[in-house]
N, C-alpha and C positions, 0 to 999 in steps of 0.2 A: 504494500500500500504506500502510496506517495501522498503526502499532504501538500495542498495548494494554498498559498497565502490568500487570506480573505480579500486583500486589496486588489486581487485579480478579478474579482466580481464574476466568478464562474457560476452559472446558474445551477440549481439543484437538478440532479440526474442528467447533466450534460455528458455527452459521450465523446470520447477521444480515442484515437487509434495510435498505439505506440509504433514508432518507426525508428530503426537504427540504421545509420548511414555507414559508408565504407570506413570512416574514421572511428567508429564506435560511439558516435554521438547519438544519444537517445532523445527523440522529440515526440511530442504528442500533438497530433493533428485532429481538429474537430471532425467528427463523422458527419459527412454530408448526406442528407436524404435526397430522395427523388423530388425535385422541385415541381414536377408536373403531376405527381400522384394524386393531388387533390382535384385536379382538373385535367383528366386524361385526353379530353377533346381539344385542349388548347393547341392552336396551330402556330408554333413558333415562327416558321418560315413566313406565314401570312403576316404575322405581327411585324417581322423585320421588313417585309416589303411595304406594308402600310405606313410604317414610320420612315420609309426611304433610307434605311440604314444600309450603307454600302457593304457588300460582301464579295470578296474576290474569289471565293470558292476554295481557297487553300486552307487546309487544316493546320492548326498550330499545336495540337496535342491534348487539349482538354475538352474537346467538343462532346464527348460521350459522358459527361458528368452526371447525366440523369439516368444512366443505366445502373442497375443495382446488381 
């Protein structure tokens, strides 16, 4: 068990995933849930087009964040 300082203001039942890097540094990353689970019919591509947000079509590495 690791204690977390109260001044970090971490909420009750917050979930973190432990990660260790090649140098042995241990970090705790917040567990990210599926942002679209509450509204599975949400059309992200349509919203991007409606807002005229440019998209060059190239992946940068974190596009599949909503897959569990």
